[in-house]
All heavy atoms as an XYZ file, in Angstrom:
979
protein
N     -32.309     57.529     21.137
C     -32.026     56.522     22.122
C     -31.947     55.165     21.445
O     -32.668     54.904     20.506
C     -33.132     56.482     23.176
C     -33.215     57.712     24.014
S     -32.456     57.294     25.548
C     -32.997     58.608     26.534
N     -31.103     54.314     21.979
C     -30.932     52.976     21.427
C     -31.956     52.010     21.990
O     -32.755     52.333     22.862
N     -31.898     50.820     21.472
C     -32.801     49.772     21.927
C     -32.334     49.264     23.282
O     -31.152     49.196     23.570
C     -32.818     48.608     20.947
C     -33.419     48.972     19.616
C     -33.446     47.747     18.742
C     -34.023     48.061     17.380
N     -34.036     46.877     16.528
N     -33.296     48.855     24.095
C     -32.970     48.282     25.398
C     -32.599     46.820     25.259
O     -32.509     46.279     24.174
N     -32.405     46.188     26.361
C     -32.101     44.757     26.336
C     -30.664     44.480     26.715
O     -29.880     45.368     27.043
N     -30.341     43.216     26.629
C     -29.010     42.772     27.022
C     -27.989     43.144     25.959
O     -28.207     42.960     24.765
C     -29.020     41.258     27.225
C     -27.747     40.726     27.787
C     -27.853     39.250     28.084
C     -26.552     38.751     28.677
N     -26.606     37.334     28.976
N     -26.870     43.681     26.392
C     -25.799     44.053     25.477
C     -25.012     42.791     25.110
O     -24.909     41.865     25.901
C     -24.872     45.069     26.127
C     -25.547     46.383     26.397
C     -24.590     47.379     26.984
C     -25.324     48.695     27.231
N     -24.438     49.687     27.803
N     -24.438     42.765     23.918
C     -23.662     41.586     23.526
C     -22.424     41.436     24.404
O     -21.836     42.417     24.856
C     -23.273     41.876     22.076
C     -23.436     43.341     21.909
C     -24.472     43.783     22.896
N     -22.056     40.179     24.647
C     -20.885     39.911     25.476
C     -19.614     40.304     24.727
O     -19.547     40.207     23.512
C     -20.820     38.427     25.825
C     -21.978     37.967     26.675
C     -21.891     36.492     26.986
O     -20.834     35.881     26.748
O     -22.875     35.958     27.476
N     -18.629     40.732     25.476
C     -17.359     41.118     24.885
C     -16.320     40.057     25.248
O     -15.610     40.178     26.236
C     -16.957     42.509     25.367
C     -17.983     43.566     25.005
S     -17.509     45.203     25.518
C     -16.302     45.582     24.275
N     -16.277     38.997     24.442
C     -15.408     37.859     24.730
C     -13.931     38.247     24.767
O     -13.168     37.678     25.538
C     -15.632     36.750     23.703
C     -17.001     36.157     23.766
N     -17.405     35.342     24.801
C     -18.068     36.276     22.943
C     -18.657     34.985     24.607
N     -19.096     35.527     23.490
N     -13.536     39.206     23.944
C     -12.136     39.592     23.899
C     -11.671     40.150     25.241
O     -10.584     39.857     25.706
C     -11.882     40.634     22.800
C     -12.141     40.133     21.403
C     -13.612     40.224     20.999
O     -14.396     40.910     21.682
O     -13.982     39.593     20.001
N     -12.521     40.945     25.877
C     -12.152     41.533     27.168
C     -12.051     40.442     28.228
O     -11.122     40.427     29.029
C     -13.152     42.632     27.575
C     -13.022     43.819     26.624
C     -12.932     43.064     29.020
C     -14.035     44.914     26.838
N     -12.996     39.514     28.250
C     -12.970     38.425     29.223
C     -11.721     37.571     29.039
O     -11.055     37.208     30.015
C     -14.227     37.566     29.094
N     -11.374     37.261     27.786
C     -10.177     36.463     27.521
C      -8.911     37.214     27.922
O      -7.965     36.629     28.429
C     -10.131     36.080     26.044
C     -11.207     35.088     25.652
C     -11.303     34.879     24.154
O     -10.516     35.493     23.413
O     -12.175     34.106     23.740
N      -8.888     38.526     27.721
C      -7.735     39.337     28.088
C      -7.556     39.364     29.603
O      -6.437     39.255     30.105
C      -7.882     40.776     27.551
O      -8.035     40.709     26.136
C      -6.688     41.622     27.891
N      -8.669     39.495     30.330
C      -8.579     39.484     31.801
C      -8.057     38.150     32.299
O      -7.226     38.105     33.200
C      -9.941     39.785     32.424
C     -10.238     41.251     32.500
C     -11.312     41.539     33.498
N     -12.610     41.286     32.890
C     -13.759     41.418     33.511
N     -13.790     41.767     34.769
N     -14.883     41.186     32.890
N      -8.546     37.034     31.718
C      -8.085     35.716     32.134
C      -6.605     35.534     31.823
O      -5.861     35.005     32.637
C      -8.915     34.610     31.463
C      -8.586     33.226     31.960
C      -8.832     33.056     33.450
O      -9.806     33.564     33.998
N      -7.951     32.369     34.119
N      -6.168     36.003     30.669
C      -4.753     35.908     30.300
C      -3.893     36.727     31.264
O      -2.786     36.313     31.625
C      -4.546     36.386     28.871
N      -4.402     37.865     31.710
C      -3.681     38.682     32.688
C      -3.532     37.978     34.023
O      -2.480     38.052     34.664
N      -4.579     37.278     34.445
C      -4.521     36.519     35.699
C      -3.521     35.377     35.586
O      -2.767     35.105     36.523
C      -5.904     35.977     36.059
C      -6.890     37.048     36.455
C      -8.260     36.444     36.720
C      -9.292     37.504     37.029
N     -10.613     36.909     37.271
N      -3.505     34.689     34.432
C      -2.552     33.611     34.206
C      -1.125     34.144     34.245
O      -0.240     33.550     34.861
C      -2.816     32.940     32.858
C      -4.137     32.190     32.815
O      -4.695     31.882     33.886
O      -4.609     31.921     31.689
N      -0.900     35.289     33.599
C       0.431     35.893     33.557
C       0.889     36.332     34.947
O       2.073     36.202     35.287
C       0.440     37.073     32.598
N      -0.030     36.830     35.773
C       0.316     37.259     37.137
C       0.789     36.070     37.969
O       1.759     36.183     38.726
C      -0.872     37.938     37.794
N       0.124     34.923     37.830
C       0.524     33.732     38.575
C       1.908     33.263     38.116
O       2.772     32.939     38.944
C      -0.508     32.616     38.402
C      -0.244     31.415     39.255
C      -0.568     31.431     40.601
C       0.327     30.277     38.719
C      -0.320     30.324     41.403
C       0.567     29.167     39.513
C       0.245     29.187     40.849
N       2.123     33.236     36.798
C       3.427     32.831     36.275
C       4.520     33.811     36.701
O       5.650     33.410     36.953
C       3.379     32.713     34.747
C       2.517     31.572     34.247
C       2.973     30.201     34.713
O       4.201     29.989     34.875
O       2.100     29.341     34.927
N       4.182     35.101     36.835
C       5.132     36.109     37.299
C       5.566     35.818     38.740
O       6.741     35.979     39.078
C       4.517     37.507     37.192
C       5.493     38.595     37.589
O       6.634     38.585     37.070
O       5.123     39.452     38.431
N       4.636     35.401     39.568
C       4.978     35.033     40.948
C       5.980     33.891     40.946
O       6.984     33.910     41.674
C       3.713     34.654     41.752
C       2.818     35.871     41.952
C       4.096     34.042     43.099
C       1.443     35.543     42.512
N       5.735     32.873     40.109
C       6.655     31.731     40.042
C       8.031     32.149     39.528
O       9.057     31.662     40.020
C       6.066     30.634     39.164
C       4.796     29.969     39.691
C       4.308     28.911     38.715
C       5.023     29.363     41.068
N       8.073     33.059     38.565
C       9.355     33.545     38.056
C      10.115     34.311     39.140
O      11.345     34.210     39.235
C       9.154     34.424     36.819
C       8.707     33.658     35.592
C       9.678     32.550     35.200
O      10.903     32.769     35.240
O       9.197     31.450     34.868
N       9.408     35.083     39.941
C      10.059     35.807     41.052
C      10.639     34.830     42.062
O      11.720     35.064     42.610
C       9.056     36.720     41.747
C       8.710     37.953     40.978
C       7.754     38.791     41.770
N       7.399     40.020     41.101
C       6.653     40.949     41.628
N       6.169     40.798     42.851
N       6.370     42.044     40.969
N       9.908     33.750     42.330
C      10.400     32.733     43.263
C      11.693     32.120     42.729
O      12.677     31.983     43.455
C       9.325     31.642     43.496
C       9.913     30.417     44.174
C       8.169     32.202     44.312
N      11.704     31.757     41.447
C      12.901     31.165     40.838
C      14.065     32.147     40.855
O      15.209     31.770     41.132
C      12.599     30.725     39.407
C      11.665     29.544     39.319
C      11.345     29.230     37.871
C      10.270     28.169     37.751
N       9.875     27.952     36.330
N      13.782     33.429     40.561
C      14.833     34.444     40.545
C      15.424     34.669     41.935
O      16.603     35.016     42.064
C      14.280     35.758     39.993
N      14.611     34.466     42.963
C      15.087     34.644     44.341
C      15.824     33.406     44.853
O      16.263     33.382     45.995
C      13.906     34.962     45.260
N      15.954     32.371     44.017
C      16.681     31.170     44.418
C      15.793     30.073     44.959
O      16.280     29.107     45.541
N      14.501     30.183     44.763
C      13.570     29.158     45.240
C      13.630     27.905     44.392
O      13.844     27.952     43.188
N      13.450     26.756     45.050
C      13.462     25.467     44.369
C      12.042     24.900     44.367
O      11.471     24.630     45.433
C      14.403     24.499     45.096
C      14.406     23.120     44.514
C      15.203     22.140     45.356
O      15.970     22.573     46.235
O      15.029     20.939     45.139
N      11.455     24.747     43.182
C      10.096     24.215     43.079
C      10.157     22.703     43.254
O      10.877     22.010     42.533
C       9.454     24.597     41.737
C       9.277     26.114     41.700
C       8.120     23.885     41.536
C       8.678     26.669     40.447
N       9.407     22.196     44.239
C       9.413     20.770     44.546
C       8.162     20.050     44.057
O       8.164     18.834     43.941
C       9.549     20.554     46.068
O       8.479     21.223     46.736
C      10.879     21.088     46.576
N       7.090     20.803     43.780
C       5.843     20.198     43.318
C       5.086     21.214     42.476
O       5.006     22.386     42.845
C       4.971     19.777     44.516
C       3.584     19.221     44.206
C       3.693     17.822     43.625
C       2.741     19.193     45.468
N       4.558     20.768     41.356
C       3.737     21.626     40.491
C       2.726     20.718     39.812
O       3.058     20.019     38.856
C       4.605     22.354     39.465
C       3.814     23.390     38.661
O       2.582     23.441     38.799
O       4.446     24.138     37.906
N       1.489     20.715     40.325
C       0.470     19.846     39.753
C      -0.860     20.565     39.623
O      -1.161     21.480     40.386
C       0.314     18.558     40.564
C      -0.140     18.754     41.992
C      -0.189     17.450     42.773
O       0.559     16.503     42.441
O      -0.977     17.370     43.719
N      -1.623     20.144     38.625
C      -2.939     20.709     38.355
C      -3.966     19.593     38.464
O      -3.741     18.492     37.962
C      -2.979     21.322     36.942
O      -1.939     22.300     36.843
C      -4.310     21.984     36.667
N      -5.092     19.900     39.113
C      -6.157     18.914     39.301
C      -7.512     19.588     39.093
O      -7.640     20.801     39.299
C      -6.079     18.320     40.702
N      -8.525     18.821     38.691
C      -9.866     19.395     38.529
C     -10.437     19.860     39.864
O     -10.104     19.323     40.922
C     -10.698     18.249     37.964
C      -9.735     17.203     37.548
C      -8.475     17.426     38.306
N     -11.290     20.864     39.811
C     -11.974     21.400     40.986
C     -13.442     21.016     40.866
O     -14.064     21.271     39.838
C     -11.803     22.916     41.028
C     -12.192     23.654     42.285
C     -11.405     23.163     43.481
C     -11.960     25.135     42.101
N     -13.993     20.381     41.900
C     -15.361     19.870     41.856
C     -16.240     20.530     42.900
O     -15.751     21.032     43.911
C     -15.382     18.350     42.110
C     -14.698     17.537     41.052
C     -13.393     17.091     41.222
C     -15.353     17.205     39.881
C     -12.761     16.338     40.249
C     -14.735     16.441     38.904
C     -13.440     16.011     39.097
O     -12.828     15.269     38.124
N     -17.558     20.476     42.662
C     -18.547     20.849     43.666
C     -19.533     19.692     43.750
O     -19.754     18.972     42.774
C     -19.263     22.169     43.322
O     -20.069     22.554     44.422
C     -20.115     22.045     42.090
N     -20.091     19.475     44.931
C     -21.014     18.360     45.132
C     -22.454     18.810     45.026
O     -22.834     19.843     45.560
C     -20.787     17.724     46.509
C     -19.505     16.957     46.617
C     -19.370     16.227     47.929
O     -20.387     15.955     48.590
O     -18.232     15.947     48.311
N     -23.246     18.004     44.336
C     -24.688     18.203     44.254
C     -25.302     16.852     44.576
O     -25.326     15.960     43.734
C     -25.124     18.666     42.842
C     -26.634     18.840     42.798
C     -24.426     19.942     42.460
N     -25.761     16.711     45.815
C     -26.279     15.409     46.243
C     -25.169     14.386     46.203
O     -24.140     14.534     46.837
N     -25.368     13.334     45.400
C     -24.349     12.289     45.283
C     -23.466     12.497     44.057
O     -22.587     11.692     43.784
C     -25.029     10.919     45.199
O     -25.861     10.871     44.047
N     -23.690     13.570     43.310
C     -22.896     13.860     42.117
C     -21.789     14.859     42.409
O     -21.938     15.732     43.257
C     -23.761     14.468     41.016
C     -24.717     13.537     40.357
C     -25.447     14.263     39.235
O     -25.812     15.419     39.380
N     -25.637     13.573     38.126
N     -20.698     14.722     41.681
C     -19.631     15.713     41.710
C     -19.536     16.325     40.317
O     -19.387     15.607     39.331
C     -18.302     15.077     42.097
C     -18.209     14.707     43.560
C     -16.819     14.237     43.944
O     -16.028     13.884     43.043
O     -16.529     14.229     45.134
N     -19.630     17.641     40.242
C     -19.579     18.341     38.964
C     -18.312     19.178     38.905
O     -17.967     19.879     39.864
C     -20.808     19.237     38.801
C     -22.165     18.537     38.905
C     -23.283     19.564     38.896
C     -22.341     17.543     37.774
N     -17.622     19.127     37.775
C     -16.383     19.882     37.610
C     -16.705     21.344     37.331
O     -17.468     21.667     36.430
C     -15.565     19.312     36.457
C     -14.206     19.928     36.343
C     -13.339     19.249     35.296
O     -13.612     18.087     34.930
O     -12.386     19.901     34.848
N     -16.122     22.240     38.144
C     -16.378     23.672     38.009
C     -15.123     24.466     37.648
O     -15.192     25.674     37.459
C     -17.004     24.269     39.297
C     -18.384     23.694     39.541
C     -16.100     24.056     40.493
N     -13.981     23.800     37.546
C     -12.747     24.498     37.235
C     -11.547     23.620     37.506
O     -11.619     22.397     37.402
N     -10.446     24.271     37.887
C      -9.234     23.523     38.208
C      -8.454     24.209     39.313
O      -8.681     25.373     39.631
C      -8.352     23.338     36.968
C      -7.793     24.617     36.403
C      -6.554     25.099     36.806
C      -8.494     25.361     35.454
C      -6.035     26.273     36.291
C      -7.979     26.534     34.927
C      -6.756     26.979     35.340
O      -6.241     28.139     34.835
N      -7.532     23.439     39.903
C      -6.685     23.946     40.978
C      -5.245     23.599     40.646
O      -4.939     22.472     40.270
C      -7.077     23.289     42.299
C      -6.146     23.611     43.444
C      -6.615     22.975     44.738
O      -7.741     23.193     45.143
N      -5.776     22.180     45.354
N      -4.362     24.582     40.783
C      -2.933     24.353     40.571
C      -2.227     24.546     41.900
O      -2.390     25.578     42.557
C      -2.381     25.311     39.529
C      -0.925     25.078     39.222
C      -0.465     25.896     38.066
N       0.976     25.731     37.849
C       1.681     26.502     37.055
N       1.101     27.466     36.364
N       2.984     26.306     36.927
N      -1.439     23.553     42.280
C      -0.703     23.573     43.540
C       0.782     23.557     43.234
O       1.275     22.670     42.531
C      -1.083     22.353     44.387
C      -0.338     22.172     45.703
C      -0.685     23.296     46.670
C      -0.664     20.837     46.319
N       1.479     24.564     43.739
C       2.929     24.659     43.562
C       3.553     24.759     44.944
O       3.184     25.618     45.740
C       3.317     25.896     42.715
C       4.828     25.998     42.579
C       2.655     25.847     41.355
N       4.498     23.865     45.226
C       5.240     23.911     46.492
C       6.688     24.213     46.155
O       7.234     23.689     45.184
C       5.122     22.596     47.245
C       3.734     22.339     47.783
C       3.635     21.072     48.610
O       4.641     20.345     48.754
O       2.530     20.813     49.112
N       7.298     25.082     46.977
C       8.695     25.426     46.755
C       9.362     25.717     48.085
O       8.709     25.945     49.098
C       8.839     26.614     45.793
C       8.171     27.884     46.250
C       8.878     28.835     46.953
C       6.839     28.128     45.950
C       8.272     30.015     47.362
C       6.224     29.297     46.348
C       6.934     30.246     47.056
N      10.699     25.665     48.060
C      11.500     25.942     49.246
C      12.367     27.152     48.947
O      13.037     27.205     47.923
C      12.361     24.719     49.591
C      13.049     24.886     50.919
O      13.936     25.700     51.064
N      12.622     24.100     51.887
N      12.309     28.118     49.863
C      13.082     29.341     49.720
C      13.668     29.688     51.085
O      12.920     29.850     52.046
C      12.192     30.482     49.211
C      12.835     31.831     48.959
C      13.878     31.712     47.855
C      11.772     32.843     48.567
N      14.988     29.735     51.174
C      15.687     30.044     52.437
C      15.262     29.106     53.560
O      14.965     29.532     54.671
C      15.453     31.504     52.837
C      15.986     32.467     51.814
O      16.971     32.174     51.143
N      15.333     33.601     51.679
N      15.197     27.827     53.259
C      14.844     26.754     54.214
C      13.450     26.920     54.799
O      13.182     26.491     55.916
C      15.906     26.654     55.302
C      17.238     26.253     54.730
C      18.309     25.977     55.706
N      18.010     26.252     57.103
C      18.924     26.413     58.024
N      20.181     26.361     57.703
N      18.590     26.637     59.264
N      12.572     27.553     54.071
C      11.160     27.662     54.456
C      10.341     27.085     53.309
O      10.559     27.424     52.142
C      10.749     29.124     54.721
C      11.554     29.700     55.885
C       9.259     29.225     55.015
C      11.300     31.164     56.163
N       9.418     26.186     53.635
C       8.540     25.596     52.629
C       7.349     26.516     52.389
O       6.762     27.043     53.331
C       8.022     24.234     53.085
C       9.118     23.185     53.130
O      10.046     23.267     52.315
O       9.026     22.274     53.983
N       7.009     26.700     51.118
C       5.864     27.512     50.729
C       4.927     26.672     49.883
O       5.367     25.780     49.147
C       6.305     28.741     49.924
C       7.018     29.774     50.733
C       8.395     29.745     50.859
C       6.304     30.783     51.363
C       9.056     30.706     51.604
C       6.962     31.751     52.111
C       8.345     31.712     52.229
N       3.645     26.986     49.991
C       2.617     26.318     49.200
C       1.761     27.403     48.547
O       1.137     28.203     49.227
C       1.766     25.436     50.122
C       0.801     24.547     49.411
C       0.027     23.702     50.389
O      -0.769     24.231     51.160
N       0.288     22.409     50.392
N       1.755     27.425     47.221
C       1.015     28.415     46.451
C      -0.121     27.677     45.744
O       0.125     26.760     44.965
C       1.947     29.081     45.444
C       1.443     30.263     44.650
C       1.069     31.416     45.577
C       2.495     30.718     43.658
N      -1.358     28.074     46.020
C      -2.529     27.417     45.453
C      -3.326     28.420     44.643
O      -3.618     29.517     45.118
C      -3.429     26.840     46.564
O      -2.647     25.998     47.414
C      -4.579     26.046     45.979
N      -3.677     28.024     43.420
C      -4.516     28.868     42.564
C      -5.745     28.065     42.165
O      -5.637     27.017     41.544
C      -3.767     29.292     41.315
C      -4.626     30.143     40.409
C      -3.822     30.680     39.265
N      -4.672     31.552     38.464
C      -4.765     31.476     37.155
N      -4.047     30.607     36.492
N      -5.560     32.285     36.503
N      -6.908     28.558     42.565
C      -8.171     27.926     42.204
C      -8.860     28.788     41.151
O      -9.034     29.991     41.349
C      -9.086     27.784     43.416
C      -8.557     26.823     44.451
C      -9.517     26.675     45.612
C      -8.947     25.723     46.643
N      -9.856     25.541     47.774
N      -9.238     28.176     40.047
C      -9.916     28.873     38.963
C     -11.270     28.196     38.747
O     -11.330     27.004     38.467
C      -9.095     28.830     37.659
C      -9.843     29.519     36.533
C      -7.738     29.473     37.868
N     -12.345     28.971     38.903
C     -13.698     28.460     38.699
C     -14.246     29.015     37.393
O     -14.326     30.226     37.209
C     -14.608     28.868     39.859
C     -14.224     28.242     41.170
C     -15.147     28.659     42.308
O     -16.266     29.118     42.035
O     -14.722     28.523     43.452
N     -14.630     28.109     36.476
C     -15.201     28.490     35.191
C     -16.724     28.447     35.203
O     -17.367     28.955     34.285
C     -14.696     27.559     34.082
C     -13.198     27.584     33.978
O     -12.600     28.642     34.066
N     -12.591     26.435     33.806
N     -17.287     27.794     36.213
C     -18.742     27.642     36.304
C     -19.158     27.779     37.760
O     -18.350     27.612     38.677
C     -19.173     26.281     35.758
N     -20.440     28.084     37.964
C     -20.971     28.242     39.311
C     -22.276     27.469     39.397
O     -23.007     27.338     38.411
C     -21.161     29.743     39.659
C     -22.200     30.381     38.776
C     -21.485     29.941     41.117
N     -22.559     26.934     40.572
C     -23.778     26.179     40.807
C     -24.939     27.139     41.023
O     -24.845     28.056     41.846
C     -23.589     25.283     42.038
C     -24.660     24.250     42.309
C     -24.738     23.249     41.171
C     -24.349     23.527     43.606
N     -26.021     26.963     40.281
C     -27.203     27.820     40.385
C     -28.424     26.961     40.701
O     -28.442     25.782     40.438
C     -27.441     28.568     39.064
C     -26.383     29.574     38.725
C     -26.440     30.797     39.610
O     -27.487     31.209     40.083
N     -25.291     31.388     39.863
N     -29.457     27.600     41.211
C     -30.721     26.914     41.477
C     -30.794     26.382     42.895
O     -29.898     26.570     43.709
N     -31.906     25.700     43.180
C     -32.091     25.121     44.509
C     -32.864     23.811     44.387
O     -33.531     23.546     43.388
C     -32.857     26.099     45.412
O     -34.146     26.337     44.868
N     -32.767     22.998     45.422
C     -33.476     21.728     45.434
C     -33.058     20.840     44.281
O     -31.879     20.639     44.027
N     -34.042     20.314     43.562
C     -33.770     19.425     42.430
C     -33.504     20.187     41.138
O     -33.280     19.596     40.099
C     -34.948     18.465     42.224
C     -35.152     17.535     43.374
N     -34.256     16.539     43.658
C     -36.123     17.465     44.319
C     -34.665     15.882     44.731
N     -35.799     16.437     45.159
N     -33.540     21.496     41.191
C     -33.367     22.328     40.003
C     -31.958     22.909     39.875
O     -31.747     23.879     39.159
C     -34.386     23.485     40.022
C     -35.822     23.044     40.113
C     -36.238     22.207     38.911
O     -35.838     22.492     37.793
N     -37.026     21.170     39.145
N     -30.971     22.339     40.557
C     -29.613     22.866     40.501
C     -28.967     22.540     39.164
O     -29.188     21.478     38.594
C     -28.771     22.279     41.637
C     -29.181     22.776     42.997
C     -28.284     22.242     44.064
C     -28.752     22.744     45.418
N     -27.996     22.143     46.499
N     -28.167     23.487     38.692
C     -27.456     23.310     37.439
C     -26.198     24.169     37.441
O     -26.070     25.098     38.233
C     -28.349     23.685     36.246
C     -28.728     25.134     36.242
N     -29.719     25.643     37.043
C     -28.216     26.181     35.547
C     -29.823     26.957     36.840
N     -28.916     27.302     35.934
N     -25.267     23.834     36.556
C     -24.050     24.636     36.412
C     -24.280     25.717     35.375
O     -24.883     25.480     34.337
C     -22.879     23.771     35.965
C     -22.231     22.891     37.010
C     -21.060     22.142     36.394
C     -21.764     23.683     38.205
N     -23.775     26.899     35.687
C     -23.863     28.014     34.753
C     -22.446     28.516     34.515
O     -21.714     28.825     35.459
C     -24.737     29.114     35.339
C     -25.013     30.245     34.389
C     -26.026     31.215     34.973
O     -27.107     30.787     35.394
O     -25.692     32.424     35.001
N     -22.053     28.585     33.254
C     -20.711     29.073     32.911
C     -20.574     30.539     33.291
O     -21.495     31.327     33.110
C     -20.439     28.903     31.418
C     -20.285     27.450     31.029
O     -19.928     26.631     31.895
O     -20.514     27.125     29.850
N     -19.390     30.886     33.812
C     -19.101     32.274     34.154
C     -18.536     32.992     32.941
O     -17.784     32.410     32.144
C     -18.092     32.331     35.297
C     -18.560     31.780     36.637
C     -17.396     31.714     37.615
C     -19.659     32.646     37.207
N     -18.888     34.257     32.788
C     -18.367     35.062     31.675
C     -16.856     35.224     31.824
O     -16.111     35.095     30.866
C     -19.050     36.423     31.677
C     -18.689     37.287     30.499
C     -19.465     38.586     30.488
O     -20.652     38.581     30.832
O     -18.853     39.607     30.141
N     -16.416     35.506     33.044
C     -14.998     35.620     33.363
C     -14.730     34.674     34.528
O     -15.410     34.731     35.555
C     -14.626     37.064     33.780
C     -13.159     37.141     34.143
C     -14.956     38.038     32.676
N     -13.759     33.795     34.357
C     -13.440     32.826     35.399
C     -13.009     33.530     36.682
O     -12.326     34.555     36.645
C     -12.342     31.890     34.924
N     -13.432     32.965     37.815
C     -12.997     33.485     39.119
C     -11.686     32.817     39.483
O     -11.532     31.611     39.346
C     -14.044     33.174     40.191
C     -15.264     34.004     40.090
C     -16.136     33.853     41.294
N     -16.883     32.598     41.210
C     -17.909     32.287     41.958
N     -18.321     33.122     42.885
N     -18.534     31.147     41.819
N     -10.756     33.602     39.979
C      -9.438     33.096     40.316
C      -9.079     33.532     41.735
O      -9.295     34.682     42.100
C      -8.408     33.641     39.323
O      -7.146     33.136     39.613
N      -8.546     32.597     42.517
C      -8.159     32.887     43.892
C      -6.780     32.278     44.139
O      -6.582     31.084     43.917
C      -9.195     32.303     44.860
C      -8.888     32.648     46.291
O      -8.179     33.593     46.590
N      -9.439     31.866     47.212
N      -5.837     33.097     44.602
C      -4.484     32.636     44.886
C      -4.244     32.720     46.393
O      -4.506     33.752     47.000
C      -3.424     33.482     44.145
C      -3.632     33.379     42.638
C      -2.023     33.042     44.535
C      -2.720     34.279     41.837
N      -3.752     31.625     46.961
C      -3.460     31.559     48.389
C      -2.028     31.075     48.571
O      -1.594     30.143     47.891
C      -4.403     30.563     49.094
O      -5.745     30.893     48.793
C      -4.208     30.597     50.593
N      -1.302     31.708     49.492
C       0.059     31.276     49.796
C       0.174     30.960     51.277
O      -0.343     31.696     52.118
C       1.086     32.339     49.413
C       2.512     31.893     49.677
S       3.734     33.118     49.211
C       3.900     32.727     47.493
N       0.839     29.836     51.567
C       1.087     29.428     52.951
C       2.567     29.133     53.100
O       3.249     28.806     52.130
C       0.284     28.167     53.283
C      -1.213     28.336     53.203
C      -1.905     27.034     53.501
C      -3.403     27.163     53.352
N      -4.077     25.887     53.591
N       3.056     29.237     54.337
C       4.461     28.912     54.597
C       4.565     28.028     55.824
O       3.661     27.999     56.676
C       5.305     30.169     54.786
C       5.085     30.889     56.097
C       6.036     32.057     56.231
C       5.835     32.741     57.580
N       6.802     33.809     57.787
N       5.692     27.294     55.886
C       5.943     26.397     57.008
C       7.450     26.308     57.188
O       8.179     26.019     56.235
C       5.350     25.018     56.708
C       5.677     23.951     57.710
C       5.061     22.632     57.322
C       5.919     21.998     56.275
N       5.778     20.562     56.133
N       7.932     26.558     58.391
C       9.361     26.428     58.678
C       9.741     24.947     58.683
O       8.897     24.075     58.889
C       9.682     27.056     60.026
N      11.023     24.681     58.428
C      11.497     23.293     58.398
C      11.213     22.552     59.705
O      10.986     21.351     59.708
C      13.002     23.243     58.130
C      13.316     23.494     56.665
O      12.392     23.430     55.833
O      14.493     23.748     56.357
N      11.225     23.272     60.806
C      11.056     22.640     62.114
C       9.601     22.551     62.547
O       9.308     22.053     63.625
C      11.831     23.435     63.181
O      11.341     24.782     63.185
C      13.326     23.415     62.878
N       8.671     23.018     61.718
C       7.260     23.062     62.097
C       6.422     22.191     61.165
O       6.832     21.859     60.060
C       6.757     24.508     62.027
O       5.372     24.559     62.263
N       5.231     21.816     61.627
C       4.277     21.075     60.808
C       3.049     21.920     60.484
O       2.160     21.468     59.770
C       3.837     19.795     61.535
C       4.943     18.793     61.727
C       5.520     18.319     60.401
O       4.792     18.059     59.459
N       6.840     18.239     60.320
N       2.998     23.146     61.019
C       1.830     24.007     60.854
C       2.043     24.989     59.698
O       3.062     25.670     59.621
C       1.562     24.805     62.142
C       1.221     23.899     63.310
O       0.605     22.853     63.090
O       1.585     24.252     64.449
N       1.034     25.061     58.805
C       1.058     26.021     57.709
C       0.441     27.324     58.169
O      -0.561     27.327     58.860
C       0.267     25.492     56.509
C       0.925     24.345     55.809
C       0.665     23.027     55.987
C       1.935     24.423     54.822
N       1.455     22.276     55.164
C       2.250     23.104     54.433
C       2.618     25.473     54.219
C       3.207     22.814     53.463
C       3.571     25.177     53.257
C       3.860     23.870     52.888
N       1.037     28.444     57.783
C       0.521     29.773     58.097
C       0.269     30.522     56.794
O       1.094     30.492     55.884
C       1.532     30.561     58.936
C       1.844     29.938     60.264
C       2.971     30.693     60.975
O       3.639     31.543     60.387
N       3.163     30.383     62.242
N      -0.861     31.218     56.707
C      -1.193     31.986     55.518
C      -0.280     33.207     55.427
O      -0.019     33.881     56.421
C      -2.676     32.426     55.543
C      -3.001     33.307     54.353
C      -3.579     31.206     55.564
N       0.223     33.480     54.213
C       1.136     34.585     53.963
C       0.459     35.552     52.998
O      -0.166     35.127     52.031
C       2.449     34.073     53.329
C       3.374     35.212     52.986
C       3.119     33.075     54.230
N       0.616     36.833     53.230
C       0.118     37.845     52.306
C       1.098     37.937     51.144
O       2.286     38.157     51.350
C      -0.009     39.185     53.011
C      -0.716     40.241     52.178
O      -1.130     39.919     51.043
O      -0.866     41.367     52.667
N       0.601     37.767     49.921
C       1.473     37.788     48.743
C       2.242     39.096     48.618
O       3.392     39.117     48.192
C       0.648     37.568     47.484
C       0.295     36.121     47.164
C      -0.690     36.058     46.012
C       1.538     35.336     46.835
N       1.626     40.215     48.982
C       2.289     41.510     48.850
C       3.436     41.625     49.834
O       4.425     42.313     49.558
C       1.283     42.622     49.032
C       0.282     42.671     47.891
C      -0.724     43.792     48.029
O      -0.508     44.699     48.861
O      -1.716     43.748     47.311
N       3.355     40.962     51.002
C       4.455     40.970     51.963
C       5.627     40.111     51.491
O       6.763     40.347     51.860
C       3.983     40.470     53.325
C       3.020     41.442     54.005
O       2.970     42.620     53.575
O       2.322     41.027     54.945
N       5.302     39.122     50.672
C       6.320     38.192     50.193
C       7.307     38.886     49.253
O       8.498     38.681     49.327
C       5.626     37.034     49.474
C       6.559     36.009     48.920
S       7.228     35.010     50.228
C       8.260     33.927     49.273
N       6.792     39.714     48.365
C       7.650     40.370     47.374
C       7.620     41.842     47.608
O       7.686     42.683     46.909
C       7.209     40.009     45.951
C       7.287     38.537     45.673
C       6.129     37.774     45.608
C       8.508     37.921     45.525
C       6.205     36.422     45.343
C       8.572     36.565     45.261
C       7.430     35.815     45.184
């Protein structure tokens, strides 16, 4: 029998999973372009969490807006590299082994002001 305890982290696997998530998001954008979509906005901004009066950076958010067949779409990808741990005055950020990624898509017709959530699998 081997020794007990914590096993060493496998950084290569974590990096490969993150690269796969990045490639999946870029694949969605390529499908949009191939379908004739026009990208009108593509920006990345830091993602923060609040602790009392402080704001701590936990990742980033990428927002892409595009128009396809006279319908506006908004694709948001939030990537969290750290998570808030602890309670009370003992809160701290802890780095995640594998970043959490969440992709959300919304649509809005030209004649409407209301955004509706779209299932990505229904889109393609």
